C-alpha positions in Angstrom: 152.1 85.9 58.0 150.5 88.5 60.0 146.6 88.3 60.0 144.7 90.8 57.8 141.4 92.4 58.7 139.3 94.0 56.1 136.5 96.5 56.6 134.1 98.5 54.0 132.4 101.5 54.4 131.6 105.0 53.0 133.6 106.9 55.9 132.2 110.4 54.5 133.0 113.4 56.8 135.8 111.5 58.8 135.0 111.7 62.2 136.0 110.0 65.8 133.5 107.4 65.9 134.9 106.4 62.3 138.3 106.2 64.2 137.3 104.5 67.0 136.0 101.6 64.7 138.8 101.5 62.8 141.2 101.4 65.4 139.2 98.6 66.8 139.0 96.7 63.5 143.0 97.4 63.4 143.6 95.6 66.8 142.2 92.1 64.9 145.0 92.1 62.1 146.7 94.7 59.6 143.8 96.8 58.4 142.6 97.1 54.9 139.7 99.6 54.1 137.7 99.1 50.8 135.9 102.7 50.7 132.8 103.0 48.5 133.0 104.7 45.1 131.0 108.0 44.6 128.6 106.3 42.2 127.8 103.2 44.4 127.1 105.3 47.2 124.4 107.6 45.3 122.8 104.5 44.2 122.4 103.2 48.0 122.0 106.4 49.8 120.3 109.0 46.7 122.8 111.4 47.5 126.4 111.8 46.4 128.8 112.1 49.5 130.0 115.1 50.7 134.0 114.0 50.2 134.9 112.5 46.7 136.2 109.0 46.7 139.8 110.0 46.1 139.7 112.5 49.4 138.2 109.8 51.3 140.7 107.3 50.2 143.7 109.8 51.3 142.1 110.7 54.5 141.8 107.0 55.6 145.3 105.8 54.2 146.4 109.0 56.3 145.4 107.1 59.6 147.9 105.0 61.4 145.8 102.4 62.0 145.3 101.8 58.5 147.6 99.7 56.4 145.7 100.4 53.0 143.0 102.0 51.6 141.3 100.9 48.0 138.3 102.4 46.4 135.8 99.8 45.8 135.1 98.6 42.3 131.8 97.0 42.6 128.2 98.3 43.0 125.5 97.7 45.8 125.9 96.6 49.4 128.5 93.9 48.2 130.6 96.7 46.3 133.8 95.3 48.1 133.8 92.1 46.7 136.6 92.3 44.2 139.0 94.0 47.2 138.1 91.2 49.5 139.2 88.4 47.3 142.2 90.8 46.4 143.1 91.1 50.3 142.3 87.6 51.1 141.4 88.9 54.8 141.2 86.5 57.9 138.5 88.6 59.6 136.0 91.0 58.1 135.0 93.5 60.8 131.6 95.6 60.5 129.8 97.8 63.0 126.1 97.0 64.0 124.4 99.3 61.6 126.5 98.0 58.6 125.6 94.3 59.7 124.3 92.6 56.7 123.1 88.8 56.2 124.7 89.2 52.6 128.3 90.0 54.2 127.8 87.2 56.4 126.9 84.7 54.0 130.0 86.0 51.6 132.2 85.4 54.6 131.1 81.9 55.3 131.6 80.9 51.4 135.2 82.4 51.5 136.1 81.1 54.8 136.5 84.4 56.5 135.6 85.4 59.8 132.9 87.9 60.2 132.7 90.0 63.4 130.3 92.6 64.4 131.4 95.3 66.4 129.1 98.0 68.7 129.1 101.4 67.8 131.1 102.8 70.7 132.5 106.5 71.0 136.2 106.5 72.5 136.1 107.1 75.8 134.9 110.9 76.9 133.9 111.5 73.5 130.5 112.0 72.1 128.8 109.7 69.9 129.0 110.4 66.3 127.8 109.5 63.0 127.9 111.1 59.6 124.4 111.4 59.4 124.2 113.7 62.4 127.3 115.8 61.2 125.9 116.3 57.8 122.7 118.3 58.8 121.6 117.3 62.1 118.5 116.2 61.2 115.8 115.5 63.8 113.1 114.5 61.3 111.9 110.8 62.0 111.5 107.8 60.2 108.4 105.4 60.7 107.6 101.8 60.8 104.6 99.9 59.4 104.0 97.6 62.3 100.9 96.0 61.1 97.9 96.5 58.8 99.9 98.1 56.1 97.8 98.5 52.9 94.7 99.5 54.3 95.3 103.0 54.1 95.2 102.5 50.6 91.5 102.8 49.1 91.6 99.9 46.7 92.4 97.8 49.7 90.4 99.1 52.5 87.4 99.3 50.0 86.9 95.5 50.6 87.2 95.6 54.6 87.9 98.7 56.8 90.8 98.4 59.3 93.9 99.7 61.3 97.4 100.7 60.2 99.5 100.7 63.2 102.8 102.9 62.9 105.7 103.9 65.0 107.6 107.1 64.6 111.0 106.5 64.8 114.4 108.5 65.6 117.1 109.0 63.2 119.8 107.1 65.1 120.4 104.8 61.9 121.4 106.0 58.3 118.1 103.9 57.2 118.5 103.1 53.5 116.2 104.7 50.9 113.6 102.7 49.5 113.9 100.1 52.6 110.0 100.9 53.9 110.8 103.2 56.7 109.1 106.4 54.7 112.5 107.4 53.5 110.8 109.2 50.5 108.2 110.8 52.8 110.8 111.7 55.2 113.0 113.4 52.5 109.9 115.5 51.6 109.6 116.6 55.0 113.0 117.5 54.8 112.3 119.7 51.8 109.4 121.3 53.7 111.2 122.2 56.9 114.7 121.3 56.7 115.7 119.8 59.9 112.6 119.7 62.4 109.2 118.9 61.9 107.1 122.1 62.8 105.0 123.1 65.9 101.1 122.9 65.8 98.3 120.8 65.3 100.2 117.2 64.5 97.1 116.2 62.1 97.2 119.1 60.1 100.9 118.9 60.0 100.4 115.3 58.5 98.3 116.5 56.1 100.5 119.1 55.0 103.0 116.5 54.2 100.9 114.2 53.1 99.6 116.8 50.6 103.1 117.9 49.5 103.9 114.1 48.7 101.0 113.8 46.4 100.2 117.0 44.4 97.1 117.1 42.1 97.7 114.5 39.4 99.6 111.9 41.3 99.7 108.6 39.4 100.2 106.5 42.6 99.5 108.1 45.7 101.4 107.4 49.1 99.6 105.8 51.9 98.7 108.6 54.5 100.5 106.3 57.0 103.7 107.5 56.0 103.5 111.6 56.8 101.2 110.3 60.2 103.4 107.7 61.3 106.3 110.1 60.8 104.8 113.3 62.3 102.9 111.6 65.3 105.1 110.5 68.0 104.9 107.1 69.9 103.0 104.2 68.5 99.9 105.2 66.6 96.4 103.2 65.5 95.6 104.4 62.2 91.5 103.5 61.8 90.6 103.5 58.1 87.1 103.4 56.9 86.4 101.8 53.4 87.6 103.6 50.2 89.2 106.5 52.3 93.0 107.7 51.7 92.8 109.5 55.7 92.0 107.5 58.7 88.5 108.4 60.4 90.5 108.0 64.0 94.1 108.4 65.1 94.9 107.0 68.4 98.2 107.7 69.8 100.4 105.8 72.5 103.1 107.4 74.5 102.8 105.5 77.7 106.6 104.6 78.6 106.2 100.7 79.2 104.5 100.2 76.2 107.2 101.8 74.3 110.1 100.3 76.2 108.4 96.8 75.3 108.4 97.2 71.6 111.9 98.7 71.6 113.1 95.8 73.9 111.9 93.2 71.5 111.9 94.5 67.8 115.2 93.6 65.9 116.3 94.9 62.7 118.2 92.9 60.1 119.5 95.1 57.2 118.7 93.8 53.8 119.3 95.3 50.6 116.8 98.4 49.2 114.3 97.3 46.7 114.9 97.9 43.0 113.5 101.1 41.2 111.8 98.7 38.5 110.1 96.5 41.3 106.0 96.5 41.0 104.9 95.3 44.1 101.3 95.7 42.5 101.9 93.1 39.9 99.5 90.0 40.3 98.1 91.3 43.6 94.6 89.2 44.6 92.6 91.7 46.7 89.3 90.4 48.1 87.3 91.1 51.2 88.4 87.8 53.3 92.1 88.7 52.7 91.5 92.2 53.6 89.9 91.3 56.9 92.5 88.9 57.5 95.0 91.5 57.5 92.8 94.1 60.0 92.2 91.4 62.0 95.8 90.8 62.7 96.6 94.2 62.9 94.0 94.4 65.6 95.6 91.6 67.7 98.9 92.8 67.2 97.2 96.2 69.3 95.9 94.3 71.7 98.9 92.4 72.6 100.9 95.8 72.8 98.4 97.0 75.3 98.9 93.8 77.4 102.6 93.4 77.0 102.1 89.9 75.5 105.2 89.1 73.4 104.0 85.7 72.0 100.6 87.5 70.9 102.6 90.1 69.7 104.8 88.0 67.9 102.1 86.0 66.6 99.8 88.8 65.0 102.8 90.6 64.2 103.7 87.5 61.7 100.1 87.1 60.6 99.9 90.6 59.3 102.7 90.0 57.6 101.3 86.7 56.0 98.0 88.7 55.1 100.0 91.1 52.9 101.7 88.3 51.2 98.3 86.8 50.3 97.2 89.9 48.5 100.5 91.3 47.2 102.8 87.9 47.0 105.4 90.0 45.1 106.1 91.4 48.4 108.7 88.5 49.1 110.9 86.2 47.0 113.1 83.1 47.6 115.9 85.0 48.7 113.9 86.6 51.4 112.0 83.6 52.4 115.8 82.0 52.9 116.9 84.5 55.1 113.4 84.3 57.2 113.9 80.7 57.6 117.4 81.2 59.1 115.9 83.4 61.6 112.3 82.2 62.3 114.0 79.6 65.1 115.0 82.5 67.5 111.8 84.8 67.0 108.0 84.7 67.8 106.9 86.7 64.5 108.7 88.5 61.7 108.0 90.9 58.5 110.1 92.8 55.8 109.8 96.6 56.0 110.1 97.1 52.6 108.2 95.7 49.8 109.8 93.4 47.3 112.3 91.9 50.0 113.9 95.8 50.4 115.0 97.2 53.7 115.3 95.3 56.5 114.1 92.0 58.3 111.9 92.9 61.5 111.9 90.2 64.1 110.0 90.3 67.4 112.3 88.4 69.8 112.7 88.0 73.8 116.5 87.5 73.0 119.0 89.5 71.6 119.5 88.4 67.5 122.8 88.4 65.9 124.0 90.7 63.4 120.9 93.3 64.4 120.1 96.6 65.6 117.4 98.2 67.7 115.5 101.7 67.1 114.5 104.5 69.4 111.0 105.4 69.4 110.3 109.0 69.3 108.9 110.2 72.3 108.4 114.4 72.1 105.4 116.0 70.6 105.5 118.6 67.9 
């Protein structure tokens, strides 16, 4: 009996990158594709695909490298489980953007080989992604590197301190509700379509912050989101006691420091946090805990300035632990289990999205399996 290979995905606006991936996947066996149904795509990405599910299935079935395409019957990141059980493949193939620990675990349970491919274009052709084809949007995402929550007055009123952010080029289609400031980025897209405007960066960030938080907003988004998107490089935002806006913004564009961060940060894809999740429940915010968060953030900043990987990882982890000490619902047992699986190969770790959503972010000197890396935005606005 011939080997069977299995892939899943949205495959919207079919392009050369898709074909290159599918062709390589087909080299590992007769290729079966599970294409995400429209409702599942909407729940995961916050928008419906341009091409409806039946059209996407038709296009995939038309490719000579595809043995059979099916529309997934499930929901969530593992929407393809029923199809996987029906096909019973020998190997499940994913690209590096789609690698996810839950997929790897499912394959281990079912005795299926799990293979992660790099996203490489066919020889001589440009790299393609559906996100880039859809709108060619250059508006960045942002990472809360350390100190997050100190941009909220109900935290900083107990102790002032810095929040460290990084502006990230949109080279990956980061999930909504994943801790990458996707909600703020969506507001920026409403304002400016595909690119940040020219002008004073702090003024641009204030416009975005005000647009996202109009008068009467019940839960005001932290200003680190808008600042982290607008300011390139890595940024230190020093928040005084009880204020939404930092008293000082310090930006670093030094190539050695930015390259150091890029080389040692690794992202493991997790599931988005639920809409009904309340990270603020059962919080315990006191001066001692807020000071621990501020001290850890200062430690990360100093480690970056000195290129000290061990201290970077240690303080990175301490910042996360200080967040959890105040907001215990930032993690759950499933996330703790995933962290324990990677802790031995990393100097530090945190979750990008509260409540176990988003990405497990690792500080590691060596490559991490099933992980992707990001590109820090250099250019100014």
